[in-house]
C-alpha positions in Angstrom: 28.8 -8.6 0.9 25.4 -9.6 2.3 23.9 -6.5 0.7 25.4 -7.3 -2.7 24.1 -10.9 -2.5 20.6 -10.1 -1.5 19.8 -6.6 -2.8 19.8 -4.7 -6.1 21.2 -1.2 -6.5 18.6 1.3 -7.7 18.7 5.1 -8.5 16.1 7.6 -7.5 15.2 9.4 -10.7 12.3 11.4 -9.4 11.0 12.3 -6.0 7.8 14.3 -6.2 6.0 15.7 -3.2 2.2 15.2 -3.7 1.1 16.3 -0.2 2.6 16.8 3.2 4.5 13.7 4.1 3.8 11.9 0.8 6.4 11.4 -1.9 5.9 9.8 -5.3 9.2 8.1 -5.9 10.6 6.7 -9.2 13.3 4.0 -9.0 15.4 2.7 -11.9 17.8 -0.2 -12.1 19.1 -2.4 -14.9 18.3 -5.4 -12.6 14.6 -4.5 -12.7 14.4 -5.5 -16.4 14.6 -9.2 -15.7 12.0 -9.3 -12.9 8.3 -10.2 -12.9 5.8 -8.2 -10.8 2.2 -8.8 -9.7 0.0 -6.1 -8.3 0.2 -6.3 -4.5 3.9 -7.5 -4.4 6.2 -5.8 -2.0 9.6 -4.0 -2.4 11.9 -3.6 0.5 14.3 -0.8 0.7 17.4 -0.8 3.0 17.6 2.1 5.4 21.4 2.2 5.6 21.7 -1.5 6.6 20.5 -4.7 5.1 19.0 -5.6 8.5 16.9 -2.4 8.7 14.5 -2.1 5.8 11.0 -0.6 5.1 8.4 -2.2 2.8 6.5 -0.5 0.0 4.0 -1.6 -2.6 5.0 -0.7 -6.1 2.3 1.2 -8.0 3.5 0.0 -11.4 6.4 -1.9 -12.9 8.0 -1.2 -16.3 10.3 -4.2 -16.9 11.3 -3.0 -20.3 12.6 0.3 -18.9 13.8 -1.1 -15.6 11.6 1.3 -13.7 9.1 1.3 -10.9 7.2 3.8 -8.8 6.2 3.8 -5.1 4.1 6.1 -3.0 6.0 6.7 0.3 4.4 8.2 3.4 6.5 9.7 6.2 4.5 9.6 9.4 6.2 10.1 12.7 9.9 9.4 13.4 12.0 6.5 12.3 14.4 5.3 9.6 11.7 5.1 6.9 10.2 8.5 7.5 13.7 10.1 7.7 14.7 8.5 4.4 11.5 9.8 2.7 12.0 13.3 4.0 15.7 13.5 3.0 15.4 11.7 -0.4 16.2 13.5 -3.7 16.7 12.6 -7.3 20.1 11.1 -7.9 20.2 9.2 -4.6 21.0 5.5 -4.7 19.4 2.8 -2.6 19.4 -0.9 -2.1 16.2 -2.8 -2.7 15.1 -6.4 -2.2 12.2 -7.8 -4.3 9.7 -7.5 -5.7 8.4 -10.4 -3.6 4.9 -11.9 -3.0 2.9 -10.1 -0.3 -0.8 -9.8 -1.2 -1.7 -11.3 -4.6 -4.9 -9.6 -5.8 -4.5 -10.7 -9.4 -6.6 -13.8 -9.0 -9.8 -12.1 -7.7 -12.5 -12.7 -10.3 -15.3 -10.4 -9.2 -15.9 -7.1 -7.4 -13.6 -6.1 -4.5 -14.0 -4.0 -1.4 -10.6 -2.6 -0.4 -10.3 -1.2 3.1 -7.1 0.4 4.3 -5.5 3.7 5.2 -2.7 6.0 4.0 -0.3 3.0 3.8 -2.7 1.2 1.4 -2.7 4.0 -1.3 0.1 2.2 -3.2 -1.8 -1.0 -3.4 -5.0 0.8 -4.4 -3.1 2.6 -7.2 -1.5 -0.7 -8.4 -5.0 -2.3 -8.5 -6.4 0.6 -10.4 -3.7 0.5 -13.0 -4.2 -3.2 -13.6 -7.8 -3.0 -14.8 -9.6 -3.1 -11.5 -11.0 0.5 -11.8 -14.6 -0.6 -12.5 -14.9 -3.3 -9.9 -13.2 -2.1 -6.8 -14.7 0.1 -4.0 -11.9 1.9 -2.2 -12.6 2.9 1.4 -9.8 4.5 3.5 -9.6 5.6 7.1 -7.4 8.7 7.1 -6.2 11.5 9.4 -6.6 14.4 6.9 -9.4 14.4 4.3 -8.0 17.3 2.3 -4.5 15.7 2.2 -6.0 12.4 1.1 -7.9 14.0 -1.8 -4.7 15.7 -3.0 -2.7 12.5 -2.9 -5.3 10.3 -4.6 -6.0 13.1 -7.1 -2.3 13.1 -8.0 -2.7 9.3 -8.6 -5.7 10.1 -10.9 -8.3 8.4 -8.7 -11.9 9.3 -9.6 -13.8 7.4 -7.0 -12.8 6.6 -3.5 -14.3 7.1 0.0 -12.2 8.6 2.8 -13.5 8.3 6.3 -11.9 10.5 8.9 -10.2 8.6 11.7 -11.6 9.2 15.2 -9.5 8.7 18.4 -11.9 6.1 19.7 -12.3 4.3 16.3 -15.9 5.4 16.2 -15.5 5.9 12.5 -15.2 2.1 12.0 -18.9 1.7 13.0 -19.9 3.6 9.9 -18.0 1.2 7.8 -19.3 -1.9 9.7 -22.9 -0.9 9.0 -22.2 -1.5 5.3 -20.7 -4.9 5.6 -23.8 -7.1 5.6 -25.0 -5.7 2.3 -21.5 -6.0 0.8 -21.1 -9.5 2.0 -24.5 -10.5 0.5 -23.5 -9.0 -2.8 -20.6 -11.4 -3.3 -17.6 -9.0 -3.1 -14.2 -10.2 -2.0 -12.9 -8.2 1.0 -9.3 -7.0 1.0 -8.4 -5.5 4.4 -5.1 -3.7 4.7 -3.3 -1.0 6.6 -3.6 -0.7 10.4 -3.7 -4.0 12.3 -6.3 -3.0 14.9 -8.7 -1.8 12.2 -8.2 -5.0 10.2 -8.9 -7.2 13.3 -12.1 -5.4 14.0 -13.4 -5.6 10.4 -12.4 -9.3 10.3 -14.4 -10.0 13.4 -17.5 -8.3 12.0 -17.2 -10.4 8.8 -16.7 -13.6 10.7 -20.1 -12.9 12.5 -21.6 -12.6 9.0 -20.1 -16.1 8.2 -18.2 -14.8 5.2 -16.5 -17.6 3.3 -12.8 -17.6 4.0 -12.0 -17.5 0.2 -13.6 -14.1 0.0 -11.3 -12.5 2.6 -7.7 -11.3 2.3 -5.8 -9.4 4.9 -2.4 -7.7 5.2 -1.4 -5.5 8.1 1.1 -2.8 7.0 1.6 -1.4 10.5 0.6 -1.8 14.1 0.6 0.8 16.9 3.9 0.6 18.8 5.6 -1.6 16.2 8.0 -0.5 13.4 8.9 -2.0 10.1 6.1 -4.6 9.6 6.8 -6.7 6.5 
């Protein structure tokens, strides 16, 4: 009963592997036709129970057709990764949302988006909503070749992957660019891994970046599951 009250039934109409662990998933539901969506909104999908859900960022939303797409990343073990690996066209799922998460629609000028594999969906949503010419995408990733395959499938032309190092030494390379970026007037959108976000945020605080030019959203944290 709780599931029927809170969630909407959707059908998986396509589940396309784009690289190892990544699936481009199309969901359709008549209920989607009456809903509004803003780039950066979140969609939560029940993993067999209304109390166990995983959160995804829709890439696009077609209200007329009642259709949306998400890029899902299966990394490690857990309900979300198991669901992604086993998913196939024709499967049904229960979804909650879309709901506000990280509203990037108001940003008037250039954007520096930092994230990782979990931020690809947000990046794709921003790109499809007219941000292509004013966003610099920088991602910390585990596999450079895999990243290029995934973002190529999403029709990205310009992005900068930085290979993740065990001691987070790769973040120093990104930090060296922050003073010039801050001086140029960009708005910083920091997403993905909580530890990396905290480090970037501290560096920007030292530069006395105005708070209105900084947005953050942690999609995951080491040792924790199912961040909202």
